[in-house]
N, C-alpha and C positions, 0 to 999 in steps of 0.2 A: 878306596878309590871310588869315584863317582862316574856315572855314565853321562855322556853329553845329552843335552835336552832332546827328547824324542828317541834317544838311542836305547840300546838293549845290551845287557851283559851276555847275551846268548847269541852272538853273531854266527856261530857255527851250527845253529839249530837246523833240524831237517827242513823246517818251513822256509829257511833262508837260502837253502842250497838249490842250485840249478841241476836239472837232470843232465848227466853227461851223455853225449852221443858222438858217434864218429863224424868228423868234419867232412868226410867225403861221401859216405853212403847213408849216414843218419842212423846206423844201428845203435840202439840205446845200450848203456851199461848200467847195471844195477849196482849202486854204491860207487866206491872208488874205481878208477880205471884198472882193468885186469892187467896182470903182469905181461900179457902177450900183446898189449896195445902199445903203440908208438906215440911219444909226445914230441911235438915240434913247436918251436917258437918262430913265428914268421911275422915280420913287421911289428914286433912287440906283443903279439897275441899268441897265447898258448893254445894249440890245437891238438886233439887226440885223434888217432886213426886206429880202427879195429884191426885185428890180426889179419883178416882177409885182404883188406885194402893195403896194409903194410906189406904183405907177401907179394901182391900183384905189382907193387911199385917199388920194390926193394932197390933196384939199381938207381932210380931217381932219388930215393932217400939217401943212399950212400953217396951219390954225387952232389948232395946238398942242394938239389933243385927245389924251389918253392912248389907247393902242391898245385899252384895254378898251371905249372908246366906239365903235370902228370896227365 
């Protein structure tokens, strides 16, 4: 298999990854999101929330309110 022009076979390299941070408070995550973080898809965009923000807004999350309402 060949790569597209200017492409790379290593799309998942560390250099190509963005650093993950909480969408609400900005707390960074080292590596993949921890199991205690919450993932939400809002308007087609995946957002991650740290454990503290998830706990503080649990009722809104369970009520399926977008994070803009928190």
